[in-house]
All heavy atoms as TSV, in Angstrom:
chain	resi	resn	atom	element	x	y	z
A	1	MET	N	N	-45.564	-19.354	-20.577
A	1	MET	CA	C	-44.281	-19.962	-20.706
A	1	MET	C	C	-43.170	-18.891	-20.754
A	1	MET	O	O	-42.023	-19.130	-20.269
A	1	MET	CB	C	-44.257	-20.830	-21.855
A	1	MET	CG	C	-42.898	-21.587	-21.948
A	1	MET	SD	S	-42.449	-22.815	-23.128
A	1	MET	CE	C	-43.656	-23.402	-24.013
A	2	ASP	N	N	-43.474	-17.795	-21.509
A	2	ASP	CA	C	-42.389	-16.803	-21.586
A	2	ASP	C	C	-42.147	-16.081	-20.264
A	2	ASP	O	O	-41.072	-15.786	-19.951
A	2	ASP	CB	C	-42.984	-15.651	-22.580
A	2	ASP	CG	C	-42.944	-16.099	-23.984
A	2	ASP	OD1	O	-42.117	-17.091	-24.320
A	2	ASP	OD2	O	-43.651	-15.573	-24.842
A	3	ILE	N	N	-43.145	-15.971	-19.415
A	3	ILE	CA	C	-42.971	-15.399	-18.003
A	3	ILE	C	C	-42.048	-16.367	-17.186
A	3	ILE	O	O	-41.132	-15.831	-16.560
A	3	ILE	CB	C	-44.292	-15.152	-17.383
A	3	ILE	CG1	C	-45.056	-14.105	-18.068
A	3	ILE	CG2	C	-44.058	-14.799	-15.811
A	3	ILE	CD1	C	-46.455	-13.786	-17.597
A	4	GLU	N	N	-42.180	-17.630	-17.326
A	4	GLU	CA	C	-41.348	-18.515	-16.560
A	4	GLU	C	C	-39.903	-18.389	-16.994
A	4	GLU	O	O	-39.016	-18.512	-16.138
A	4	GLU	CB	C	-41.837	-20.022	-16.782
A	4	GLU	CG	C	-43.228	-20.266	-16.207
A	4	GLU	CD	C	-43.631	-21.641	-16.523
A	4	GLU	OE1	O	-43.030	-22.416	-17.358
A	4	GLU	OE2	O	-44.796	-22.032	-16.198
A	5	ILE	N	N	-39.714	-18.233	-18.306
A	5	ILE	CA	C	-38.354	-18.146	-18.736
A	5	ILE	C	C	-37.711	-16.683	-18.193
A	5	ILE	O	O	-36.591	-16.665	-17.779
A	5	ILE	CB	C	-38.314	-18.042	-20.387
A	5	ILE	CG1	C	-38.662	-19.509	-20.764
A	5	ILE	CG2	C	-36.894	-17.635	-20.779
A	5	ILE	CD1	C	-38.860	-19.529	-22.301
A	6	ILE	N	N	-38.460	-15.684	-18.247
A	6	ILE	CA	C	-38.036	-14.343	-17.781
A	6	ILE	C	C	-37.706	-14.441	-16.309
A	6	ILE	O	O	-36.697	-13.966	-15.795
A	6	ILE	CB	C	-39.045	-13.264	-18.073
A	6	ILE	CG1	C	-39.094	-13.051	-19.578
A	6	ILE	CG2	C	-38.620	-11.918	-17.428
A	6	ILE	CD1	C	-40.149	-12.192	-20.077
A	7	VAL	N	N	-38.710	-15.052	-15.517
A	7	VAL	CA	C	-38.463	-15.133	-14.015
A	7	VAL	C	C	-37.176	-16.064	-13.803
A	7	VAL	O	O	-36.380	-15.742	-12.895
A	7	VAL	CB	C	-39.784	-15.717	-13.358
A	7	VAL	CG1	C	-39.400	-16.092	-11.942
A	7	VAL	CG2	C	-40.842	-14.705	-13.432
A	8	SER	N	N	-37.023	-17.111	-14.509
A	8	SER	CA	C	-35.994	-17.976	-14.309
A	8	SER	C	C	-34.580	-17.233	-14.618
A	8	SER	O	O	-33.641	-17.259	-13.798
A	8	SER	CB	C	-36.056	-19.194	-15.175
A	8	SER	OG	O	-34.963	-20.008	-15.086
A	9	PHE	N	N	-34.580	-16.426	-15.652
A	9	PHE	CA	C	-33.452	-15.639	-16.037
A	9	PHE	C	C	-33.114	-14.713	-14.928
A	9	PHE	O	O	-32.029	-14.518	-14.556
A	9	PHE	CB	C	-33.675	-14.950	-17.437
A	9	PHE	CG	C	-32.537	-14.030	-17.742
A	9	PHE	CD1	C	-31.244	-14.437	-18.131
A	9	PHE	CD2	C	-32.771	-12.641	-17.606
A	9	PHE	CE1	C	-30.257	-13.644	-18.417
A	9	PHE	CE2	C	-31.665	-11.737	-17.929
A	9	PHE	CZ	C	-30.493	-12.270	-18.371
A	10	LEU	N	N	-34.162	-13.878	-14.444
A	10	LEU	CA	C	-33.948	-12.924	-13.465
A	10	LEU	C	C	-33.436	-13.547	-12.127
A	10	LEU	O	O	-32.490	-12.931	-11.531
A	10	LEU	CB	C	-35.269	-12.155	-13.202
A	10	LEU	CG	C	-35.637	-11.148	-14.383
A	10	LEU	CD1	C	-36.948	-10.538	-13.951
A	10	LEU	CD2	C	-34.622	-10.054	-14.524
A	11	GLY	N	N	-33.932	-14.640	-11.778
A	11	GLY	CA	C	-33.394	-15.360	-10.630
A	11	GLY	C	C	-31.967	-15.746	-10.770
A	11	GLY	O	O	-31.239	-15.613	-9.757
A	12	SER	N	N	-31.701	-16.295	-11.820
A	12	SER	CA	C	-30.265	-16.722	-12.135
A	12	SER	C	C	-29.375	-15.462	-12.087
A	12	SER	O	O	-28.284	-15.469	-11.553
A	12	SER	CB	C	-30.159	-17.424	-13.401
A	12	SER	OG	O	-30.860	-18.615	-13.366
A	13	ALA	N	N	-29.794	-14.457	-12.721
A	13	ALA	CA	C	-28.904	-13.153	-12.733
A	13	ALA	C	C	-28.775	-12.548	-11.356
A	13	ALA	O	O	-27.647	-12.256	-11.008
A	13	ALA	CB	C	-29.603	-12.153	-13.657
A	14	LEU	N	N	-29.785	-12.546	-10.619
A	14	LEU	CA	C	-29.674	-11.971	-9.224
A	14	LEU	C	C	-28.804	-12.877	-8.366
A	14	LEU	O	O	-27.979	-12.294	-7.593
A	14	LEU	CB	C	-31.123	-11.750	-8.622
A	14	LEU	CG	C	-31.961	-10.689	-9.241
A	14	LEU	CD1	C	-33.257	-10.789	-8.581
A	14	LEU	CD2	C	-31.239	-9.326	-8.948
A	15	GLY	N	N	-28.907	-14.195	-8.578
A	15	GLY	CA	C	-28.041	-15.078	-7.716
A	15	GLY	C	C	-26.654	-14.939	-8.109
A	15	GLY	O	O	-25.813	-14.955	-7.256
A	16	CYS	N	N	-26.348	-14.806	-9.397
A	16	CYS	CA	C	-24.996	-14.609	-9.784
A	16	CYS	C	C	-24.420	-13.328	-9.330
A	16	CYS	O	O	-23.281	-13.275	-8.785
A	16	CYS	CB	C	-24.924	-14.592	-11.390
A	16	CYS	SG	S	-23.340	-14.575	-12.042
A	17	ILE	N	N	-25.226	-12.182	-9.442
A	17	ILE	CA	C	-24.687	-10.856	-8.872
A	17	ILE	C	C	-24.425	-10.994	-7.383
A	17	ILE	O	O	-23.422	-10.478	-6.859
A	17	ILE	CB	C	-25.725	-9.794	-9.267
A	17	ILE	CG1	C	-25.696	-9.598	-10.816
A	17	ILE	CG2	C	-25.355	-8.535	-8.626
A	17	ILE	CD1	C	-26.767	-8.700	-11.315
A	18	ALA	N	N	-25.375	-11.587	-6.727
A	18	ALA	CA	C	-25.185	-11.751	-5.164
A	18	ALA	C	C	-23.902	-12.559	-4.938
A	18	ALA	O	O	-23.097	-12.153	-3.964
A	18	ALA	CB	C	-26.390	-12.389	-4.575
A	19	GLY	N	N	-23.688	-13.536	-5.617
A	19	GLY	CA	C	-22.464	-14.370	-5.392
A	19	GLY	C	C	-21.148	-13.584	-5.694
A	19	GLY	O	O	-20.243	-13.686	-4.963
A	20	ILE	N	N	-21.237	-12.801	-6.718
A	20	ILE	CA	C	-19.980	-11.925	-7.055
A	20	ILE	C	C	-19.805	-10.930	-6.026
A	20	ILE	O	O	-18.632	-10.741	-5.563
A	20	ILE	CB	C	-20.196	-11.277	-8.467
A	20	ILE	CG1	C	-20.151	-12.343	-9.509
A	20	ILE	CG2	C	-19.246	-10.226	-8.675
A	20	ILE	CD1	C	-20.519	-11.857	-11.017
A	21	LEU	N	N	-20.803	-10.234	-5.575
A	21	LEU	CA	C	-20.626	-9.319	-4.454
A	21	LEU	C	C	-20.153	-9.930	-3.159
A	21	LEU	O	O	-19.270	-9.292	-2.465
A	21	LEU	CB	C	-22.010	-8.563	-4.197
A	21	LEU	CG	C	-22.525	-7.593	-5.373
A	21	LEU	CD1	C	-23.871	-6.974	-5.053
A	21	LEU	CD2	C	-21.486	-6.571	-5.598
A	22	THR	N	N	-20.637	-11.086	-2.808
A	22	THR	CA	C	-20.156	-11.712	-1.626
A	22	THR	C	C	-18.704	-12.106	-1.735
A	22	THR	O	O	-17.958	-11.945	-0.834
A	22	THR	CB	C	-21.076	-12.983	-1.309
A	22	THR	OG1	O	-22.385	-12.556	-1.139
A	22	THR	CG2	C	-20.621	-13.682	0.015
A	23	SER	N	N	-18.357	-12.663	-2.901
A	23	SER	CA	C	-16.996	-12.926	-3.108
A	23	SER	C	C	-16.045	-11.825	-3.081
A	23	SER	O	O	-14.925	-11.773	-2.521
A	23	SER	CB	C	-16.798	-13.699	-4.443
A	23	SER	OG	O	-15.523	-13.930	-4.829
A	24	GLN	N	N	-16.500	-10.746	-3.616
A	24	GLN	CA	C	-15.757	-9.428	-3.488
A	24	GLN	C	C	-15.515	-8.923	-2.116
A	24	GLN	O	O	-14.405	-8.469	-1.774
A	24	GLN	CB	C	-16.382	-8.341	-4.353
A	24	GLN	CG	C	-15.538	-7.102	-4.603
A	24	GLN	CD	C	-16.229	-6.023	-5.435
A	24	GLN	OE1	O	-17.460	-6.179	-5.716
A	24	GLN	NE2	N	-15.553	-5.017	-5.734
A	25	LYS	N	N	-16.581	-9.082	-1.293
A	25	LYS	CA	C	-16.359	-8.646	0.050
A	25	LYS	C	C	-15.415	-9.491	0.836
A	25	LYS	O	O	-14.603	-8.975	1.568
A	25	LYS	CB	C	-17.736	-8.682	0.739
A	25	LYS	CG	C	-18.724	-7.615	0.381
A	25	LYS	CD	C	-20.024	-7.765	1.129
A	25	LYS	CE	C	-21.035	-6.756	0.741
A	25	LYS	NZ	N	-22.297	-6.823	1.434
A	26	LEU	N	N	-15.426	-10.838	0.604
A	26	LEU	CA	C	-14.487	-11.712	1.218
A	26	LEU	C	C	-13.072	-11.346	0.765
A	26	LEU	O	O	-12.129	-11.374	1.575
A	26	LEU	CB	C	-14.831	-13.146	0.974
A	26	LEU	CG	C	-13.900	-14.197	1.489
A	26	LEU	CD1	C	-13.921	-14.215	3.004
A	26	LEU	CD2	C	-14.346	-15.679	1.093
A	27	THR	N	N	-12.903	-11.112	-0.516
A	27	THR	CA	C	-11.644	-10.832	-1.085
A	27	THR	C	C	-11.048	-9.547	-0.432
A	27	THR	O	O	-9.866	-9.454	0.005
A	27	THR	CB	C	-11.584	-10.734	-2.544
A	27	THR	OG1	O	-12.118	-11.931	-3.115
A	27	THR	CG2	C	-10.244	-10.413	-3.197
A	28	ASN	N	N	-11.886	-8.542	-0.359
A	28	ASN	CA	C	-11.422	-7.302	0.318
A	28	ASN	C	C	-11.028	-7.434	1.748
A	28	ASN	O	O	-10.090	-6.863	2.217
A	28	ASN	CB	C	-12.537	-6.222	0.119
A	28	ASN	CG	C	-12.672	-5.697	-1.203
A	28	ASN	OD1	O	-11.779	-5.823	-2.055
A	28	ASN	ND2	N	-13.812	-5.133	-1.494
A	29	TYR	N	N	-11.802	-8.266	2.488
A	29	TYR	CA	C	-11.487	-8.569	3.869
A	29	TYR	C	C	-10.158	-9.293	3.992
A	29	TYR	O	O	-9.315	-8.871	4.843
A	29	TYR	CB	C	-12.536	-9.462	4.546
A	29	TYR	CG	C	-12.268	-9.895	5.879
A	29	TYR	CD1	C	-12.395	-9.096	6.980
A	29	TYR	CD2	C	-11.858	-11.211	6.117
A	29	TYR	CE1	C	-12.003	-9.424	8.173
A	29	TYR	CE2	C	-11.582	-11.604	7.333
A	29	TYR	CZ	C	-11.689	-10.764	8.444
A	29	TYR	OH	O	-11.331	-11.253	9.696
A	30	ARG	N	N	-9.905	-10.210	3.143
A	30	ARG	CA	C	-8.653	-10.956	3.225
A	30	ARG	C	C	-7.474	-10.026	2.841
A	30	ARG	O	O	-6.416	-10.192	3.432
A	30	ARG	CB	C	-8.735	-12.127	2.315
A	30	ARG	CG	C	-9.809	-13.259	2.866
A	30	ARG	CD	C	-9.947	-14.332	1.895
A	30	ARG	NE	N	-9.108	-15.427	2.359
A	30	ARG	CZ	C	-8.944	-16.630	1.752
A	30	ARG	NH1	N	-9.569	-16.808	0.631
A	30	ARG	NH2	N	-8.189	-17.560	2.280
A	31	LEU	N	N	-7.694	-9.104	1.914
A	31	LEU	CA	C	-6.668	-8.303	1.547
A	31	LEU	C	C	-6.354	-7.355	2.740
A	31	LEU	O	O	-5.076	-6.993	3.004
A	31	LEU	CB	C	-7.091	-7.388	0.288
A	31	LEU	CG	C	-6.837	-8.068	-0.994
A	31	LEU	CD1	C	-7.437	-7.232	-2.161
A	31	LEU	CD2	C	-5.405	-8.344	-1.275
A	32	GLU	N	N	-7.308	-6.781	3.435
A	32	GLU	CA	C	-7.082	-5.931	4.563
A	32	GLU	C	C	-6.283	-6.704	5.646
A	32	GLU	O	O	-5.391	-6.178	6.211
A	32	GLU	CB	C	-8.387	-5.467	5.115
A	32	GLU	CG	C	-9.125	-4.377	4.318
A	32	GLU	CD	C	-10.504	-4.103	4.765
A	32	GLU	OE1	O	-10.925	-4.526	5.966
A	32	GLU	OE2	O	-11.199	-3.376	4.029
A	33	GLN	N	N	-6.576	-7.965	5.814
A	33	GLN	CA	C	-5.926	-8.782	6.852
A	33	GLN	C	C	-4.452	-8.980	6.427
A	33	GLN	O	O	-3.586	-8.773	7.250
A	33	GLN	CB	C	-6.622	-10.167	7.109
A	33	GLN	CG	C	-8.092	-10.013	7.611
A	33	GLN	CD	C	-8.051	-9.345	8.993
A	33	GLN	OE1	O	-7.257	-9.715	9.959
A	33	GLN	NE2	N	-8.942	-8.403	9.180
A	34	LEU	N	N	-4.248	-9.203	5.140
A	34	LEU	CA	C	-2.845	-9.360	4.709
A	34	LEU	C	C	-2.093	-7.968	4.728
A	34	LEU	O	O	-0.939	-8.122	5.231
A	34	LEU	CB	C	-2.964	-9.884	3.240
A	34	LEU	CG	C	-1.527	-10.225	2.616
A	34	LEU	CD1	C	-0.815	-11.220	3.384
A	34	LEU	CD2	C	-1.777	-10.517	1.184
A	35	GLU	N	N	-2.717	-6.914	4.517
A	35	GLU	CA	C	-1.992	-5.673	4.675
A	35	GLU	C	C	-1.682	-5.378	6.065
A	35	GLU	O	O	-0.564	-4.830	6.345
A	35	GLU	CB	C	-2.963	-4.512	4.068
A	35	GLU	CG	C	-3.060	-4.464	2.642
A	35	GLU	CD	C	-4.099	-3.564	2.199
A	35	GLU	OE1	O	-4.795	-2.937	3.002
A	35	GLU	OE2	O	-4.230	-3.259	0.950
A	36	GLN	N	N	-2.494	-5.769	7.034
A	36	GLN	CA	C	-2.152	-5.595	8.432
A	36	GLN	C	C	-0.948	-6.410	8.890
A	36	GLN	O	O	-0.052	-6.037	9.585
A	36	GLN	CB	C	-3.359	-5.961	9.349
A	36	GLN	CG	C	-4.533	-4.898	9.257
A	36	GLN	CD	C	-5.712	-5.267	10.031
A	36	GLN	OE1	O	-5.729	-6.312	10.745
A	36	GLN	NE2	N	-6.764	-4.473	10.010
A	37	LYS	N	N	-0.914	-7.711	8.386
A	37	LYS	CA	C	0.264	-8.483	8.701
A	37	LYS	C	C	1.540	-8.006	8.108
A	37	LYS	O	O	2.626	-8.003	8.732
A	37	LYS	CB	C	-0.002	-9.874	8.097
A	37	LYS	CG	C	-1.057	-10.740	8.889
A	37	LYS	CD	C	-1.171	-12.122	8.315
A	37	LYS	CE	C	-2.131	-12.925	9.069
A	37	LYS	NZ	N	-2.212	-14.341	8.593
A	38	VAL	N	N	1.399	-7.473	6.901
A	38	VAL	CA	C	2.741	-6.897	6.196
A	38	VAL	C	C	3.125	-5.613	6.988
A	38	VAL	O	O	4.300	-5.410	7.192
A	38	VAL	CB	C	2.349	-6.487	4.684
A	38	VAL	CG1	C	3.388	-5.641	4.163
A	38	VAL	CG2	C	2.168	-7.779	3.898
A	39	ASN	N	N	2.205	-4.801	7.413
A	39	ASN	CA	C	2.516	-3.612	8.286
A	39	ASN	C	C	3.186	-3.993	9.554
A	39	ASN	O	O	4.181	-3.399	9.884
A	39	ASN	CB	C	1.275	-2.739	8.496
A	39	ASN	CG	C	0.843	-2.056	7.318
A	39	ASN	OD1	O	1.612	-1.763	6.383
A	39	ASN	ND2	N	-0.428	-1.580	7.300
A	40	LYS	N	N	2.664	-5.071	10.192
A	40	LYS	CA	C	3.449	-5.544	11.396
A	40	LYS	C	C	4.727	-6.038	11.130
A	40	LYS	O	O	5.606	-5.776	11.880
A	40	LYS	CB	C	2.584	-6.647	12.082
A	40	LYS	CG	C	1.276	-6.195	12.770
A	40	LYS	CD	C	0.534	-7.369	13.370
A	40	LYS	CE	C	-0.759	-6.875	14.005
A	40	LYS	NZ	N	-1.479	-8.114	14.502
A	41	HIS	N	N	4.974	-6.702	10.036
A	41	HIS	CA	C	6.209	-7.239	9.710
A	41	HIS	C	C	7.164	-6.150	9.340
A	41	HIS	O	O	8.319	-6.069	9.882
A	41	HIS	CB	C	6.118	-8.142	8.464
A	41	HIS	CG	C	7.447	-8.577	7.979
A	41	HIS	ND1	N	8.222	-9.545	8.503
A	41	HIS	CD2	C	8.111	-8.181	6.834
A	41	HIS	CE1	C	9.354	-9.651	7.843
A	41	HIS	NE2	N	9.311	-8.917	6.792
A	42	ASN	N	N	6.745	-5.158	8.534
A	42	ASN	CA	C	7.605	-4.010	8.286
A	42	ASN	C	C	8.004	-3.165	9.548
A	42	ASN	O	O	9.162	-2.779	9.638
A	42	ASN	CB	C	6.936	-3.073	7.301
A	42	ASN	CG	C	6.798	-3.714	5.868
A	42	ASN	OD1	O	7.575	-4.623	5.533
A	42	ASN	ND2	N	5.877	-3.123	5.097
A	43	ASN	N	N	7.029	-3.095	10.495
A	43	ASN	CA	C	7.334	-2.420	11.729
A	43	ASN	C	C	8.431	-3.190	12.501
A	43	ASN	O	O	9.326	-2.588	13.019
A	43	ASN	CB	C	6.064	-2.293	12.558
A	43	ASN	CG	C	6.157	-1.201	13.588
A	43	ASN	OD1	O	7.020	-0.427	13.615
A	43	ASN	ND2	N	5.227	-1.137	14.367
A	44	LEU	N	N	8.346	-4.504	12.560
A	44	LEU	CA	C	9.290	-5.297	13.186
A	44	LEU	C	C	10.746	-5.193	12.536
A	44	LEU	O	O	11.711	-5.067	13.293
A	44	LEU	CB	C	8.986	-6.810	13.162
A	44	LEU	CG	C	9.895	-7.753	13.746
A	44	LEU	CD1	C	10.107	-7.502	15.290
A	44	LEU	CD2	C	9.471	-9.136	13.514
A	45	VAL	N	N	10.773	-5.119	11.211
A	45	VAL	CA	C	12.043	-5.009	10.583
A	45	VAL	C	C	12.713	-3.594	10.930
A	45	VAL	O	O	13.878	-3.559	11.118
A	45	VAL	CB	C	11.821	-5.188	9.053
A	45	VAL	CG1	C	13.078	-4.766	8.252
A	45	VAL	CG2	C	11.462	-6.646	8.706
A	46	GLU	N	N	11.875	-2.548	10.864
A	46	GLU	CA	C	12.446	-1.311	11.294
A	46	GLU	C	C	13.002	-1.289	12.724
A	46	GLU	O	O	14.057	-0.735	12.946
A	46	GLU	CB	C	11.343	-0.234	11.149
A	46	GLU	CG	C	10.981	0.037	9.726
A	46	GLU	CD	C	9.750	0.855	9.511
A	46	GLU	OE1	O	9.210	1.396	10.531
A	46	GLU	OE2	O	9.333	1.168	8.390
A	47	ARG	N	N	12.200	-1.868	13.615
A	47	ARG	CA	C	12.634	-1.880	14.998
A	47	ARG	C	C	13.940	-2.694	15.168
A	47	ARG	O	O	14.825	-2.390	15.933
A	47	ARG	CB	C	11.551	-2.430	15.927
A	47	ARG	CG	C	10.511	-1.560	16.111
A	47	ARG	CD	C	9.271	-1.910	17.092
A	47	ARG	NE	N	9.443	-3.229	17.654
A	47	ARG	CZ	C	8.490	-4.171	17.624
A	47	ARG	NH1	N	7.375	-3.941	17.108
A	47	ARG	NH2	N	8.658	-5.308	18.224
A	48	MET	N	N	14.072	-3.836	14.433
A	48	MET	CA	C	15.250	-4.708	14.594
A	48	MET	C	C	16.414	-3.918	14.050
A	48	MET	O	O	17.547	-4.063	14.514
A	48	MET	CB	C	14.982	-5.964	13.839
A	48	MET	CG	C	14.121	-6.956	14.565
A	48	MET	SD	S	14.663	-7.336	16.178
A	48	MET	CE	C	16.222	-8.127	15.906
A	49	THR	N	N	16.297	-3.167	12.945
A	49	THR	CA	C	17.378	-2.438	12.377
A	49	THR	C	C	17.942	-1.408	13.431
A	49	THR	O	O	19.117	-1.302	13.517
A	49	THR	CB	C	16.835	-1.659	11.156
A	49	THR	OG1	O	16.427	-2.645	10.197
A	49	THR	CG2	C	18.094	-0.918	10.475
A	50	VAL	N	N	17.012	-0.764	14.018
A	50	VAL	CA	C	17.484	0.224	15.114
A	50	VAL	C	C	18.235	-0.539	16.230
A	50	VAL	O	O	19.309	-0.174	16.758
A	50	VAL	CB	C	16.284	0.986	15.662
A	50	VAL	CG1	C	16.629	1.749	16.860
A	50	VAL	CG2	C	15.722	1.895	14.646
A	51	ASN	N	N	17.646	-1.664	16.659
A	51	ASN	CA	C	18.329	-2.428	17.755
A	51	ASN	C	C	19.656	-2.949	17.356
A	51	ASN	O	O	20.543	-2.968	18.119
A	51	ASN	CB	C	17.382	-3.631	18.189
A	51	ASN	CG	C	16.235	-3.113	18.911
A	51	ASN	OD1	O	16.293	-2.129	19.657
A	51	ASN	ND2	N	15.049	-3.864	18.899
A	52	GLU	N	N	19.798	-3.367	16.070
A	52	GLU	CA	C	21.102	-3.842	15.651
A	52	GLU	C	C	22.160	-2.804	15.599
A	52	GLU	O	O	23.301	-2.948	15.996
A	52	GLU	CB	C	20.954	-4.446	14.202
A	52	GLU	CG	C	20.230	-5.821	14.160
A	52	GLU	CD	C	20.013	-6.283	12.709
A	52	GLU	OE1	O	20.276	-5.533	11.840
A	52	GLU	OE2	O	19.473	-7.436	12.571
A	53	LEU	N	N	21.826	-1.583	15.314
A	53	LEU	CA	C	22.644	-0.395	15.386
A	53	LEU	C	C	23.079	-0.232	16.779
A	53	LEU	O	O	24.212	0.149	17.026
A	53	LEU	CB	C	22.043	0.843	14.670
A	53	LEU	CG	C	21.866	0.803	13.160
A	53	LEU	CD1	C	21.022	1.989	12.694
A	53	LEU	CD2	C	23.138	0.688	12.523
A	54	LYS	N	N	22.075	-0.152	17.715
A	54	LYS	CA	C	22.386	0.037	19.086
A	54	LYS	C	C	23.335	-0.974	19.676
A	54	LYS	O	O	24.322	-0.707	20.330
A	54	LYS	CB	C	21.132	0.102	19.974
A	54	LYS	CG	C	20.314	1.306	19.707
A	54	LYS	CD	C	19.003	1.172	20.593
A	54	LYS	CE	C	18.143	2.446	20.420
A	54	LYS	NZ	N	16.947	2.354	21.200
A	55	ILE	N	N	23.142	-2.251	19.288
A	55	ILE	CA	C	23.988	-3.307	19.646
A	55	ILE	C	C	25.477	-3.132	19.129
A	55	ILE	O	O	26.446	-3.285	19.882
A	55	ILE	CB	C	23.522	-4.696	19.245
A	55	ILE	CG1	C	22.212	-5.000	20.011
A	55	ILE	CG2	C	24.595	-5.811	19.432
A	55	ILE	CD1	C	21.484	-6.198	19.498
A	56	ARG	N	N	25.549	-2.720	17.918
A	56	ARG	CA	C	26.960	-2.475	17.318
A	56	ARG	C	C	27.683	-1.346	18.085
A	56	ARG	O	O	28.835	-1.375	18.361
A	56	ARG	CB	C	26.758	-2.001	15.810
A	56	ARG	CG	C	26.685	-3.278	14.887
A	56	ARG	CD	C	26.809	-2.758	13.507
A	56	ARG	NE	N	26.150	-3.746	12.744
A	56	ARG	CZ	C	25.467	-3.470	11.530
A	56	ARG	NH1	N	25.273	-2.241	11.142
A	56	ARG	NH2	N	24.945	-4.401	10.854
A	57	MET	N	N	26.887	-0.333	18.404
A	57	MET	CA	C	27.511	0.779	19.198
A	57	MET	C	C	27.950	0.279	20.459
A	57	MET	O	O	28.988	0.658	21.036
A	57	MET	CB	C	26.516	2.029	19.252
A	57	MET	CG	C	26.246	2.661	18.002
A	57	MET	SD	S	24.899	3.904	18.051
A	57	MET	CE	C	25.435	4.949	19.485
A	58	MET	N	N	27.139	-0.451	21.162
A	58	MET	CA	C	27.519	-0.928	22.480
A	58	MET	C	C	28.758	-1.925	22.389
A	58	MET	O	O	29.710	-1.802	23.356
A	58	MET	CB	C	26.351	-1.731	23.211
A	58	MET	CG	C	25.137	-0.870	23.408
A	58	MET	SD	S	23.749	-1.861	23.929
A	58	MET	CE	C	23.719	-1.635	25.589
A	59	GLU	N	N	28.777	-2.675	21.386
A	59	GLU	CA	C	29.964	-3.566	21.142
A	59	GLU	C	C	31.250	-2.697	20.869
A	59	GLU	O	O	32.268	-3.013	21.450
A	59	GLU	CB	C	29.796	-4.578	20.021
A	59	GLU	CG	C	28.776	-5.589	20.320
A	59	GLU	CD	C	28.448	-6.463	19.129
A	59	GLU	OE1	O	28.732	-6.071	18.032
A	59	GLU	OE2	O	27.900	-7.652	19.416
A	60	GLU	N	N	31.090	-1.609	20.130
A	60	GLU	CA	C	32.227	-0.806	19.948
A	60	GLU	C	C	32.715	-0.185	21.218
A	60	GLU	O	O	33.914	-0.031	21.455
A	60	GLU	CB	C	31.940	0.220	18.804
A	60	GLU	CG	C	31.738	-0.304	17.426
A	60	GLU	CD	C	31.315	0.786	16.475
A	60	GLU	OE1	O	31.130	1.983	16.869
A	60	GLU	OE2	O	31.099	0.356	15.301
A	61	LYS	N	N	31.776	0.305	22.044
A	61	LYS	CA	C	32.146	0.930	23.339
A	61	LYS	C	C	32.867	-0.102	24.221
A	61	LYS	O	O	33.822	0.198	24.888
A	61	LYS	CB	C	30.939	1.439	24.023
A	61	LYS	CG	C	30.440	2.745	23.468
A	61	LYS	CD	C	29.270	3.377	24.211
A	61	LYS	CE	C	28.753	4.621	23.668
A	61	LYS	NZ	N	27.738	5.205	24.320
A	62	LEU	N	N	32.376	-1.295	24.252
A	62	LEU	CA	C	32.960	-2.378	25.062
A	62	LEU	C	C	34.484	-2.619	24.594
A	62	LEU	O	O	35.360	-2.856	25.305
A	62	LEU	CB	C	32.239	-3.649	25.046
A	62	LEU	CG	C	30.912	-3.686	25.960
A	62	LEU	CD1	C	30.159	-5.035	25.659
A	62	LEU	CD2	C	31.282	-3.652	27.310
A	63	GLU	N	N	34.597	-2.725	23.229
A	63	GLU	CA	C	36.003	-2.852	22.697
A	63	GLU	C	C	36.853	-1.721	23.147
A	63	GLU	O	O	38.045	-1.964	23.385
A	63	GLU	CB	C	35.830	-3.055	21.146
A	63	GLU	CG	C	35.318	-4.390	20.796
A	63	GLU	CD	C	35.154	-4.554	19.252
A	63	GLU	OE1	O	35.686	-3.643	18.568
A	63	GLU	OE2	O	34.582	-5.524	18.859
A	64	GLU	N	N	36.389	-0.572	23.069
A	64	GLU	CA	C	37.230	0.621	23.401
A	64	GLU	C	C	37.593	0.571	24.827
A	64	GLU	O	O	38.720	0.963	25.268
A	64	GLU	CB	C	36.494	1.945	23.099
A	64	GLU	CG	C	36.264	2.321	21.639
A	64	GLU	CD	C	35.390	3.512	21.469
A	64	GLU	OE1	O	35.054	4.075	22.417
A	64	GLU	OE2	O	35.170	3.854	20.283
A	65	ASN	N	N	36.779	0.074	25.716
A	65	ASN	CA	C	37.072	0.039	27.094
A	65	ASN	C	C	37.826	-1.140	27.480
A	65	ASN	O	O	38.434	-1.156	28.581
A	65	ASN	CB	C	35.652	0.108	28.007
A	65	ASN	CG	C	35.030	1.282	27.826
A	65	ASN	OD1	O	35.541	2.416	27.625
A	65	ASN	ND2	N	33.701	1.237	28.060
A	66	SER	N	N	38.035	-2.098	26.668
A	66	SER	CA	C	38.813	-3.286	26.993
A	66	SER	C	C	40.233	-3.092	26.769
A	66	SER	O	O	40.823	-2.312	26.093
A	66	SER	CB	C	38.348	-4.428	26.057
A	66	SER	OG	O	37.080	-4.746	26.282
């Protein structure tokens, strides 16, 4: 009877540890995906800022030529 309790405990402990590790892997994957999306967004914001400056310069040149 003592062996059954020990085996049952070990099985539960291993199952719990395996679940935690799997959950951690999934969380890390989702964080990596989120980081990639944030990097894409930040890249877009930087490019738009440059384009807005170029547009302002072009508008100023058009006003000067008018």
